[in-house]
N, C-alpha and C positions, 0 to 999 in steps of 0.2 A: 662385537657379538659374533659367535660362531654357531649359533643354533641352526640346525638344518631342519627343513620341513620336507618330508618325503611324500611324493604323490604316488598313490597306488593305482588310480585309474581316473578317467575323465569324470566319473561320478563322485569323486571326492570333493567335499566342500572346499571352495576356494579360500585360501588363507594367504595373506600378503606377507612380504618381508617387511619388518618394522621400519618405519622412517623416522627421522629426527622430528622432535616437536617443532611446529612452525610458530615459534614465539620470538618476537623481537628481543634482541639482547638489551639488557638494562644499561643505562649510562654508567652506573657504578660497577666496578669490577667485583665487588663483594656481593655475589649472588645470594649468599646465605642470609643476608640481613633483610628482614622484611620491613619495608618502610611503612610507618603508620599513615593511613590515608589523611590527606589534608585538602579540604575543598579549595582553599585559597591557591594551593599549588596546582591542583587539577585545572582550575579555571585559568591560571596563568599559562599552563601548557596549551590549553585550547586557544588562548589569545596568540601565542606564538605561531600556531598553525594558521590562524587567520592572517596574521602579519605576513607570513611566508607566502600564503596564497595570493595576497594582494601584490606583493613584490614580484612574484613570478608572472602575474598577469600584466603588470606594468612593463616588465622586461620583455615579454612577448610582443606587446604593442610597439615598444621602442625599437626592437631589433627587426620586426617585420616578418612576414611569412617566408621570405627567402633566406633567412639567416642560416648559416652553415653551422655544423657541429662545433668546429673550433671557435667560432664567434660566440656561440652560446656558452661553451665551457669557460672561455675567458671572461665573459660577463658575470658568470656565477662566481668566479674567483674574486672579482673586484667589486661586486655589488653587496652592500651590507644591509642588514635588517636589524631593527631594534629588538632586544630580548627582554621579556618581562622579568623583572628582578625576582619575582616570587616563584618562577618556574623551576623545573628540575634541571634545566640546562646548567652545566658547570659554572659556578659563580666566578671562578678565576678567569673565565673567558671574557668577562666584562659585560657591558650593557649592549654591545654590538657583536654581530657574528656575520661572516660572509654567508651568502646563500649556499655555497658549496659545503661549508663546514656544518651548517645546520641541517641540510638535507642528509649529509653523511651521518649525523648523530641520530637520525631517525631510522638508519639502516636501509635507506632507499637509494637506488641508482640515480645518478645525475641525468636530467633530461638533456637530450642532444639534438632536439628538433623543435620547430615552432609548435607542432602538434603536441609533442611531449611536454613542453612548457605549460601550455594551456591545460593539458590533461592533469598534470601534477597539481597545478593551481586549483582546479576544480576539486580534485580529490582531497587535498588538505583543507580546503575551505569547507567542504561537506563534513569532514570529520570535526573540524573546529566548531561548527555550528551546533553540534550535539552536546547538550548540557551534561556534565559529569553525573548529575543526579537524574538523568533521563527526564521523564515528564512530571517529576516531583510527587508522584504517587507513592513512592517508597514501597512499603509492604503491600499496599493495595494494587500495585502494578507488577508484583511478582508474576511469573508465569502461571502459578496457581495462587491467587491472592488469599489474604486472610479470609477465613470463613466468617459468617455473620456472628457466630458466638465469639470467635477470636476478636472481631472488631469491637464488640461490646466490651470485652475485657480490656482491650487497649484503651478505649475511651474512658472507662471507669478508672483505670490506673492513672491516666493523664489528668482527669479532672480532680483526682485526690492528691496529686503531686504537690509537695510542699517545698519551700525554700529550706535547704539543709541548715542554713544559718538562722532560720526563724525570723528573717527580716520582713517577709511579706506573707500574706495569707496564701491558702491553697489556690490552685488554678481556678477552681469553681467559684472561689470567693473574690476573684480579681475582676473588676469591671473591664470588659474587653477580653476576658478569658486568656487563652494560651499565648497568643501573639503579644498581647499587652503584658502578660506575665514575664515573657522573655525580654520584651523591650525595656521594662523597668530595671532589668538586671544587666543590660547590655549597652555600653556606651556606643552610640552610632555616630558616624561622621556627619558633619553638617551637610544637609541637602540630600542625604542618601534616601530619605523617604520618597523623594521624587522619582526614584528608580526602584520600583518594587522588587525586581529580581535581585539587585545588589543588597537591598535591605534584608530580604529573606536569607540570603547567603550569610550575612553577618549574624543574624539571629540564630540560625541553626548551627553555625560553627562556634558559637559562644560556649563557654564552659557550662553554663546552665542548660543550654540546649543539649549538649552532649551528655550531660548527667541524666537528663530525662530519657534520652535515647537508650543509654546503657541500662537504666532502671527498667525500662520496658522490655528490653531484650532478655535480661536476666529473669524478670518476674514471669514473662511468658515462656521461659525455658527454651528460647530460640537458639539456634546454632550461632555461635559468634564468628563473624567474618569482618573483613575490613570495611564492609558497607552496612552491616546489620544495624549499627547505632543510628545511622541516617535513615535507614529504611523504616525503622519503627517510629522515629521522631516525625518524619514526613507523613506517615500514616496517621499519627496522632493529631497532627495539625488539621488534616482533612476531616477526620472523624469528629473532632471538636466542632469544626465549622458546619459539617454536614451530617449530623447524626441520623437524619431522615433516610439517608441512603442505606443505612444498615438494614432496616426493616423493609423498606419499599423503594429500592433504587429505580429511578426513571431516567430514561436517556436524556431528556432535555431539561431536567430539573436539577439545580444545584442549591443545596441548603434551603430548599423550599422556594427557590426563585425559578420561575418558568422562563427559560431562555427563548422558547418558541412562542411566547405570549403574543397575542394579536396587537398588543401595544407597540411591539417592535417592528411589525411588518411595514416595509416601505421606508424604514429609517436607517441611517448609517449604523454600522456595527458598533461604533463607539457608544451608541445609545444603550446597547445591551450591557456593555461593561459598566458604564456609569450606573445603570439601574441595579446591577448586582451589588456594587459597592454600597449604594444607599440602603439596599435591602439588608445587607449584613449588619450594618450599623443599627438600623431601625429594629432589628430582631435581637440586638444585644449580643451578637456572635463575635463581634470584634469592636475595636474603638475606631473613631473617625480617622485617627492618625494611621492606623494599621489596615484600613479598608482596602487600599490599593494592594498591599501585600497579600491580604486574605483572598481577594479576587484572583490575584495572580496564581496562588497555590491551587485554587479550585479549577480555574480555567486551564491551567497547564495540563492537568490530567484528564479533563473531561471535554473541554471545548477549546483546544489550542488555536484554532483558526482565529479566535477573537483576540489573540495576542500578537498576531502578525503585524509587523511594522508597516507604516505608510500605506494603509488601505485607503483608496480614494473614497471620498464621501459619497460618490455616486454608486458605490457597491452597497446596496441596501439589502436588508433582510428579506429574503423571499424572491430576490431578483435572479435573472439568469446568471449574472456575474457572480452572485453569491453562491449559486449552485456549483459553478465551476471552481470557485475558490474553496468551498467546503470539501468537495470531493478531492481536490488536489491536496489540501492540508491533511485530511484524514489518511490518505494513502501514503503520503510521505511519513506521517507520524507513525503509521503502522510498521514501517520498515525501520525507522530511527526515532524512537520515542524521545521527546525533548528537543527535537531539532526545529520544529516549525516556529516556536516562540522566538527563535533567534534569527528568523528569516524576514526579508521584506516581501511585500506583495509581489513585486516583480520576480524575485527569486523563486517564490512558491509557484507562480504560474509557469515559469520556464522549466521547473522540475516536474510539472504535473504529469506530462505524458509518460515519462519513464517510470514514475512512481505508480501510475495506474496499471502498467504492464507487469510490475514486479510480482504481484500476487493476485491472480484473478478472483480468488475467493474473497479476499479482503475488499477488493474493488467492488465486487457485486454487493457485499453487505453495506459498504459505505454508500454506494449509489442508491440502494433501496432506502436507506435511512434519509438521505438528503432529499431524494425525490418525494418521499412521503411528506417531509416538512414543506417542500415547495408546493406540493399539491394542496396541503391544508391551507397554507398562506395565500394561495391563489384561488381558493374556492373550488378546486377541482375534486377534493377529497375531504370527507368528514374526518375529524380528529378522533382517534381512539388509540389504544395500545397497539404497538407494532405487530404483535403476533395475531391480532384479530383481523388484519387485512387479508382478504381472499385473493386468489390468483386472478380472478376476473377484475377485481378492483385495481390491482397492481398493473394488469395488462392495459386497462383503460387509462390509467395514469400515465404509463409510459407512452402510449399512443398519443395522448394529448400533448405531453411534453415534446416529443419528437416532431409532432405536427406544428407546434408553436415555434420550435426552433427552425424548422424548415421554412416556415413562413417568414420568420425574421431574417434568415439567411437570404431568401429571395428579395426581401425588402432592402437589406444592406447592399446587395449587388445592384439593385435598381437605383438606389440613392447614390452609390459611388459611380455609376455609369455616367459618362459624359452625354450631354444632349447633342444629338447629331448636328454637325456644322456643314452647311451647304458648301462653304469654301473648302473645308477639309476633304469633303467627298469629291469635289471637283478636282482638286489637286491630285488626289489619288488616281482618278481616271486619267488625268493628263500624263502622269508619270508612267502609267501602263502603256499609253499609246505613243508618247513622245519622250522617252527617257533621256534623249540626248539634248533636248531643248529646254531643260528646266530653268535655265537662266532667263528665258524669254517669257515665262508663264505670266508674269505680272506687268510686263512692259506693254504700254498702250500704243499699239502699232497697227491695229486692224480697223477697217471700216466695214460697216454692214449695210448692204443695199439689197433692193429687190429688182430682179430682172424684169423689164417692161418692154412692150412694143411701142415704138414711137408712132406719131400720126403718119409719118411717111413710110411706115412699114419696117423701119430699122429696129435695132435693139438698143435700149437705153437702161440706165440704172437710177433708181431713186433711193435716197437715204432712208433707212428704216429706223435706225437708232443712232442718235447723234453720238459721234465717237471723238477720238479713236478709243477702241476697246482693246483689252488684253485677251490672250488665250484663256485666262482664268474666267474673264467675263463671259466669254463664249460658252465655256463648259457649264458655268453656273446658270446662265439664262436658258440654255437648251431650247433655243427658239424653234418653233414647230414648222415654220413655212418651208416648203420644199424648194421654192424658187429663190431662196436667199443666196446672195453671193458675197464672199469675203474677199476684200482687196487689201493689198499692202504693198508699200514700196520697198520693204526690207526683205531681202532675199532669204534671210535666215528663217523666216516664218514659214512653216509647212503648209502653204495655202492650198496646194492641190489636195493634200490629204484632208484638210478641213472642209473644203468644198465638196469632196467626194463623200464625206461622212460627217456632217455637222452636228449630229446628235450624240450626247454623252449619257443620257438617262439619269442625270443627276437630279433634275427638278422633281420628277415623280418619285424617285427613290427617297429624296429628302422628305417629301410630304408624308410618305408612308412611315419612314423611320421616326420622324418627329412625332407623329400621332401616337405611335407605339410607345415611344419613350415617355411621353407625357402621361399616357395611360398607366404605364408601369410605375412612374413616380407618384401618381395619385394613389395607387394601391399601396405603395411603400409608405407614404406619409400617413395614410389611413392606418396601416399596421403599426407605425411608430406611435401614433396617438393612443391607439389601444394599449400598446405596451406601456406608455407613460401612465395611463390611468390604472392599469393592473398592478403597477409597481408603486403606486402612491400609498400612503398610510391608510389603514382600514377606514378611519373616519371620513377621509376624503372620498374614498371609493363608495362608501355607503351614501354620502350626500349626493354624489353624481348619479348613483344608481336609483335611489328612491325619491329624491327631491323633485319638485317642479323646477324645470330649468328653462332659461331663456338666454339668448346670446346677444352680445353687444360687440361692436367694432369701434375702434378709436381712429378718427380721421383728423387731419389738420390741413390748413391752407394759409398761404401768405397773401394778405391784402395788397392791392396795387397802390400806386401813388394817389393820394387823396381818398384812399379807401374805396376806390372804384375798381371793380374787377378783382380777381384773385387767381392765384396759382396753386392748384392742389398738390399736396404731398402724398406719397404712398402711405397707405394706412398702416397702423401699427401691426406687426406680425402676430402679436398676442391676440388670442380670442378670449373675450371675457364671458364667463358663464355665471349667471345669477342662479342661486339655488334657494328655494323656499321649502323648508322641511320642518314639520312639527312646530309650525308657527315661528320659526327662526329663519332669518334671511342671511345668507352668506354669499360670497363671490370668490371665484377662482380665475386666475389668468393662466391659460395654457400657452406655453412658449415652445415652439420648435427649436428656435436658435439656442436657447439655454437648456432645453431638454427638461423642463420643469412644469409642474402644476402647483402654483403658489397661491395661498389665500391672500386676498386683497380686501380692502374696505368695501362693504356692500354698496356704498354710495358711488363707487367708481363704475359699477355695472348698472348704469341707469342712463336714460336719454338726457343729455345735457350739452351745454355749450358755454365756452368761456374764451376770453381773448387776453393774450399777453402781447402788449404793443401791437404790431401789425400781423401777429399770427393767431389764427382762430383754431381752437381745439374743440372738436365735437365728438360726442359719443352717441352712436346711433344703434337702434335695435337692428338685429340681423336675423332674418328668417330664411333658413336654408330651403332650397327648392325641393319640391317633392316630399316634404315632411308634413305629416299630420300633427296638428297641435296636440291631439290627445296623447301622443307618444311622449310629449314633454311634460305632461301633468305629473303631479306627485303620485308615487306608486306605493302600494301597501307592501310592507316587507313580508315575504312568504313564510320565513322561519328565521331561526337565530343563526343559521349558517352564513358564513361570509359569502358575498357574491362572487361568481366566476366572472370577474370584471372583463377579462380579455374577450370572452365570447358572448357577453350579454348584448341584448338588443339596444339597451340604452347607451352602452359604450360605442356600439356601431353608429348610433345616431350622432353622438358627439364627434366621432372621428370623421364621419361624412360632412358634418358641418364645418369642421376645421379645414378639410380639403377644399370645400367651396369658398371658405373664407380667404385662403391664400391665393385662390384664383390662378391656377397654373395655365388657364386658357387665355390669360392676358396676352394680347397681341404683341406686347413689348418683348416677351420671351421668344416668341417665334421670330420676330423681327431680328433679334440679336442672333438667333441660330441661322437664319437665312443669310446673314451677311449682306453687304451692299455691293452691287455691281456699279459700273459707270452709269448705266441706265437708271438704276435706283437713285443714285445721287442726283442725276439730272431731274428726276421727279421729286426730289427732296423728301423721299419716304423715310429717311432715317433721322429726321430732325428730333423726334421726341424720345429717341432711345439714348440712354446714358448709363454709364457704369453705376452711378449712384442709385438709379432706380432699380437696376438689376440686383444690386447688393442687398436690397430690401426684400427680395424674394426669399422666403424663409429657407428653403433647402439650399440655395446657393450660398447664403451667408453661413449656414451651418457647416457646409463642406469646407468653406474657406477658413473657418475660424476654430472649429471645435478641437482640432488636433494641435493647437499651438503649445500646449504643455506636454510634459511626459511624466511617466510614473516611475522612472528609474533613477532619478537624481543624477543624471549625467552619465551613469554607468551603463545603463541599458536604454536603448532607444525604443521604448514601448509606449503604446498609447491605448486608450479605451475608445472604441467606436461608439456610435450613438446608442447601441443596445447593450453596452457594457462588456463587449467581447474584447479581450486583449489582442492588440495587433503589434506586429514587429516592424521596425523601421530598418534602414540600412545600417545604422550604428550597432545593431545587435545581430548582425549577420552571422557571426561566429557561433553565438549561442543557438540561433535558429538552425544552423546547419547541423549541430550536434543533435538537436531534437529530430530533425528530419531523417537522419541516418547518414550512411556513408557511401551508398551505392550509386548515387546520381550526381549530376553536375551541380555546382554551386547555384547556378541560376535556377535550375529546377527545384532544388531544395528550398531556396528562398521563396519561390513562387508558391510552393506547396505549403510552406510554414505560415505565410502571412494569413491572418484571420483565424488561425486555429491554435494560437498560443494558449495552452492551458484548458482548452475546451474538452470536457469529458465526453466520451462516446458511450451511449446507453443502448444496449441491445436486448436485454431481458431482465425482468425482475421476478424473483421467486419468493413466495411467502416464507416466514421464519419456520424453522423445523419443529417448533412446539416444545415438548417437554425437555428434550435433550439440550437444545440451545438455552432454554430458560434456566435449567438446573445448573448447567456449567457456568452460566453467567459470563464473567470476564476472563475465564480461564483461557490461557494461551498455551498451555502445556510446557513450553520451554523458553519462551521469551520472544523478543522482537524478531521479525523477519520470518517466522514460521507460524502460519495459521493452520496448517494441516499436520496431522500426526505423521503422515508419510514423509513430509518434508523434514521435520525435525529428526525422524528416525534415520533418514538418508544422511543427514548431516552428522549424526552420531556414528553411523556405520562407516562413513568416510568413502572417498572415491575408490579406494582399493578393497573395501569390504573388511578391513582389519580392525575396526573399532579402536583406532589409535587414540581418538579423543578420550575414550573411557580409560585407556591405559595411562595417558598423561594425567587425567584427573585423579586416577587411583593413586599415582605416585605423590600427588600434591595433597590430596584430601583424605585418602583411605579408599577402601573398596568402593567403586562407583559402578553401578549396574543398572540395566534396564529392568523394569518390572511394572507391576500393576498396584494401584491403590485407589481408594474411593475419594471422589470429589463430589460433594453435595449428594452423596448416595449413589453416584454413578461410577462404575469401575473405569479407571482411566490408565493408560499406559504412559509411563514417564521414566525419568532417570533419578536415582537416589544414591546418596553417599552414606556409608556406614561409619558412624563416629560414636565411640563410647557405648557400643551395643545398641545404638538407636539409628534408625534410618531417617535421613533428611532429604527433602527434595533438592534436586540439582538443576541448575540452569546452564546448559552447554554454551549458550551465547556469552554469558559473563564469566563462565568457569567458576561458579561459586555455589556451594550449598546454601539453602535458605530455609527459613521458617522453623516451625515447631516439629518435634518428632512425629513421624508418620505412624498412624495406627493401622497395622495390617498390611505392610508392604510385602508383596510376594515377588521375589526376583524371577525374571524370566529364566527358564531352564532349570529351576530348582526342583520342585516336586511334581512338575507336570507329567513327565515321563519317568516314573520312578521304577516300579516293578519289584521293590523289596518292602513288603509290609505284612504285618500279621493279620491285617484285615482284608477280607476278600475284596477285590477290585472289580468283580464281575458286573455289578450294577452300572458302574461308570462306563465299562466297556460296552455293555449291552444297549445303553441308551443310543449311542451313535451307531453301533452295529445294526440295530433294528431299523433305524431311520434309513441307513444306506441300503439295506436289503429290500426294504419296501420301495425305495425310490428306483431301484434297478430291476424291479420286476418287469416282465415282458411288456405289459401294458403301460408302465410308467417310464420305461427306459428312454424313449424319444425325448420326453420333457427333461429328464435328468441330463441327457447328453447335451441338449440345447443349452441348459443352464451352465453346464460344465464348460462348454466351448465358447459361448457368447454372452452368457448372463452377466449383468452389471451388479457388482457388489453394492454400489451406492443405492440401488433401488430396493435392497433387501430390508424387510421390516426388522427394526431393532439394531440395524448396523449403524455404527458411528465411525467416522474416519479415524484411522490409526489403531484400530483394535489389534491386539496380539493373538497368539495361538490359543491361550486359555479362554479369552473372550469369544473368539470365533467358535471354539469347541462348544461352549455353552449355547451359542445360537444354534449350532448344528444338532445338539442333543435335545433341543426343545421339541415337545410333542406337537404333532399336527403340521410339521413342515411339508410343503409341497415338493414334488420330485425335482422341479427345476431349481428350487431354493437349495435343496440338498446338493444338486449338481454344482451350483455356485460355491457353496460352502466347502464341498469336497476339494474343489480346485484351490480355493484360498487357504484352507487349512493345510493342505499339502505344501503350498508355498511358504506358509508361516512356519511349519515344522522344519523345512529346509533352512530357512533363515535362522531359526533357533539353533540348528546344528552348527551352522557357520559361526554363530555368535559364541556358543559355549566353547567351540574349538579355538576361537580367537582369544577368549579369556584364558584358556589353558596355556596358549602360546605366550601371552603377556606375562604369566606367572613364572614360567620356567626358563625364559631366555637367558642364555649365558654360554660360556665356552664348554664344549664337551656335551652338548645337549642336542638330541634329535627328537623330532616329533612326527608321529603318524596320525594325522587328523582322522577322526571318525566320530559319528554321533548316531546313537540309536534313534534320535529324532528324524534324521535323514532316512535311516533304514525303514522306520515305520511309516513315514510319509508315503513311501512307494509300495511297501509290502503289506502293511496292516494298519490302515489309517485309524481304526477305532482303538488300537492297542493303547494301554496306559503304561507300557514299559516292558522291556525285556532285559533289564540291567543284570538281574541275578543270573539268568541263563547265559547271557553273553559273557559275564565275568567268569563263570564256571568254565565255559568253553575256552576262554582266553587263558585261564590258569593252566589248563592241560596243554594248550598250544605253546605257552612259554616253556613249559617243562620239556616239550618235544622239539622246541626251536622252530615251530611252524606258525608263529604269531602273525607274520605278514600274510601268509596264505589265508588265515582266518579272516583278516580284514578285507583281503581281496575278494573272498567268497561273499562276505556280507555285502560288499558294494556291487558285486556281480549280480546278485539276486535282485537288487533294485532296478537293474536295467530291463528285466523281463520277469516280474514276479510270478506270472501265471504260467510260465513255460513248464513243460514236464520235467525238464532237467533240474529246475530250481525248486520245484514243489517239495521234494523230500527234505531238502535243507531247511526250508521254512517250517515244515511240520516238526522236524526233529528239534530245531531250536525252540519252537513253541512248547513242545513237550518238556524239554529240559527246564524251561522257565517255570512251567506249572509245577514242576517237582521241587525246585529249590527256591521258590519266591518268598517263602516265609523265613524270617531271620534264623530260626532254629535249624531249618533245613539247609540254608545257605552255609551256615557255620558248622553244620554236622554236629551240633550240640556242644561244641567246645569253645564258645566265644567268651571273651573277657572284655571289660570296658576299660580303656586306657586313655590318657591324654595324648594329644597329637604328637608331642615330643617323644613319647615312649615308642611310637611307631618308627620314628627316625632313628632312635637309639637301637632298635632291633635290626633295622636295615644295616646299621654301621657295625653291630656286634657280630652279626652272623658270618661265620667262616665258610659256610657252604651255601649253595644255591637254595634260596628260601622264597616262597610265595606267601604273602600275608593277605588273607581275605579281610576286607574293611567294609563295615556297614555303618550307615547313619540310621536315622529313624525310618527312612524310606528309600534308601539307595545303596547299591552294591558297587564296590570298587576293588582294586588290587594294588599291592605294592610289594617290593621285594628286591632281591639281589640275585644275580647270576654270576657264578665264578667261571670265567672263561680264560683258559691258559694261565690260571693262577691270579688273574686280575678281576676285580669286582666290576660289574656293570649293573647299576641300579635301575629300577623301572617303576613306573606308576601307570596304571590304566584306569580311565574313567569312561564307561560306556557312553556317557553324554558328550565326551570331548575328544578322546583319543589316547594313544599310547606314547608315553615319554620314556626315553632312555638317557641315563646320565653316565658318562665316563669320567667326569670331573667331580671330586669330592665336594669342593666348595659349592659348585653349582647345584649338586644334589641337595646339600643341606639347606641352602637358601631356597631352592625351588620347592622342596617338600614342605618347608615351613609356610611358604606362600600358598601351596595347594591345599594344605590341611588346616591352616590357621588364619593367616593375615591377608591373603591375596583375594583377588576377585572370585576365583573358583571356590575358595573356602566360604566366601560369603553366600554362595548358592546353597550350601549344605544345611540340611535340617538336622543339626547335631545337638546332643546333650552337652552338659558342662560338668567338669570335675568339681570337687569341693573347692579347689583353688581358682575356679573360673575359667579353666582352659577348655577348649573344644575337646569333646570326648567322642571316641569311636569304639564300636565293638569290633574285635579282631579275632582271628583264628588262623592257624597255619594250615595251608592246603597241602595235602599229600595225594598223589595220583591214585593211591590205593583206596582213597575215599569213594571212588566211583564204583568200586567192586561191591557186589552184594547189597546195593541200595535199591530198594523197590522203585521202579519207574525210571531207572537210569541204566542204559546199555552202554558200557564203556567203549565198545567199538564204534557205536553210532556217534558218541561225543568226540571220539578221536578223529573220525572221518570228517567232522565239521571243519577241521583245519588241515588235515593231511591229504584230502582229496580235492584237487582243483576243479572248480565248476567250469 
């Protein structure tokens, strides 16, 4: 391409040099052949990516972190991977390929470091986990989903669908409805129904499924793409199963089944899935054979967290672990719909942190929804529609959740902390004082005596503690007597230093630290029991909260020989709770070691005794100290709300009882912590202490045992702590490091990452926005990864601001433009494709048009700033003009300025994210706007107009690129943004001035002057230019005035013919319904130079005939710029324009036009 873009000044809108499309090259060399989509092939391609990812990960582990680039490249050449036979990888390559070859087929560079190996492994696995059909919502998951009316039509067509061969009844007449209808016509492999995802793939890929999809697409008049058939079919499946969502969609309700029912609280998530299957069958929405498939379809789109693989049973609905999982799953799914259902629990939790940071707006919404559900399940919040929660309620909820989590964090730390060891403390002190004598610390070489005066007046020594003792004994005992003497025959022992300072401070420090540790562990165990109760099923919580309770402990002892005497055993760590409520007696066993509250037979919780051989088992009533019996009596339920079990007084009573039950004040615990010195052994103080006894202390056994399993199936060393928080072990260091970042040492990263795997961070919750959010519903504007209009618009605009994505889409699909249309009655900005004279919505993420024709699409830059119309535009001008005049009055100006400089658009009433210039202008024109609001809107409207100018200039450049083409970008939108914000257009006046400038050869000076004025519109030097251009516009703005009465209507091709046929310099005035432009030819030195001028976009000159013909056709008929035009049509359907020939003499003797003034607009430099 040799198109040149000339810059006139720094005020000119930035236009980039076009860059090649960033699309991977296809494996086949025949780029013109469009391969028909094949789900089986797509899935096979995904499987290849997963296989590659696993192979790269294994290679990275095998080669190690120190592998060199040559080693890695050599391994890639010699390591093979299996190729799925159904994939697009060339079949002549066989069933195996080297990693080098397969990576090359993807168009990716070969990794040459350990870091790159792992990075590529993660990247291809991430992509492989995303299902080709996304979240299986089809047309319901489009950026702008089917409307309620369209959903009704899809369901009606589906239910009336018949077998074309007449072998089976309609869908509505088939027991089990659509899924069963398809199953009866689709041979399924044996056992496939055990895998709902594979069964669904087989059904929707079947000829009957594809026929229904095509029927829906054609009947709905939807645009046909390579995915439209599947989109309509998947939507039909969901709508048949869940017609309730058409009229009254509810976040936690699927097909009339309440996912958040109190029946699910405290139960494994698999319970919810099983309940949904049973519900669908019971309601006749599917067959028993298809229940798993039906549930999979519904959950994939609405609650994919329930499809995650390998979720531990301890992750129950309403628990903290469930909160973390739900937030992680939803934020991942928001970025990559369809991925979560193909991930394991461990993979989701590892990806949680990065996903939560990807889009703060999505994370905030997800956190609000999940915390509301947590609050309801935990009795913190009453259940009602999401939009009815006030800021105060949400603030209280967040405060309670964070307080709960802080308390649990403190408890976890206390439970994990070691009990102080007197021996360890003493060794630490010895190492400080005698670092060179560590080998002697435990050698028994020292004797301890007390210095005494003998009867004859001499000095003698009396043994105080029978020895010999070690230096460790001395430090642990910390003997207080000042007249003690240490003696030793071994010269290595530092006797002088010991005798000079025999105190180590260990004994007192141990007593203090031990007491503190026990206190902290009691509080932690208390918290843990509260946690267990709060996470129990609702029926259990209500029994414990309102029933009359009494406690029992289970003891046992072994009888001595002849059944005389007995040896007691430690009591059972479980505390039995007898509950009497509403005349029914139940019993529960609370176990710290197992982390459970389990129902047991009522008879077990009663005073009793039995003997098995020589072992006596006794159950005894247990009354906690300091507890009033009335607090254990049956309570009257205050209302129907679930109890706030964690914070209730009854739960506190049970937790206190459990702490007393396990008796952390048992002297055996302290005895073990104190350790035994030589003196202690001499006194035989340690006889009763044994590891077996200590292992029956609940918290000790739990610490030693609860982490024996992992949740990563050998791939990831992850575990769940007592409270359900995911923890990382050494085996998953690499993954944890990536989560922690790259700026710190490995040790620091690991330390920081442990205990925080997948934990969501909650800072604030805001109420739903009301009407706007509710009306837009599930609208995402353009697809996955973009929750805000600003984000998708920046994506479309591109890094360079050239809108290259639109250019590429226009080449593939036809004119593709940004514009506005209504969604649920609300004007929304989006992208659309023009096909067969209909506009269709476009998804920049998937690069596809979708849906039915848009009713009332208004392209950006089309008639917003027009300036050529037979109808007066003064009312439109005056609305904004009057608001700005009022806002800038002396008394209002400070508020206006404050709004302009610092006001936040997001706080403006009526504003929605992503509004374009037309929508912002409507806000600014509204009566009653406050001065500071007009200040905000003036600033934002100016920015929007500047963006519009860049946009229309970029479209012009897209249309005309070619050899021998030069472009001078200019847009009246940019000019009016700075010079006359209320203006509705100056196109007629600017075109007239340009026509004369082209005749004089001063066209570049005119554009420079226009841009110069924008730098300082209010200056005295620029004011005459502004006024004269405005007057010219007012004179020629009507079509008859613009054409000077000589216009004719022609097809676009006739304009090109006139440009070709003219042997002399000719300027053609061109008009649409509401816009003025120019085209023509200038003969210079006997050679033609063609031109086109659009005041919305710029001046184009052509010196190449082929480029001119192609470019003008695009500009006037088939290109992006033409799609902006509000044109009439000829009888043969061509775009039609009104044209006339401009002659300089037309300026003479016309009322309101001074030829010299018009000439000076371009001949006098500002």
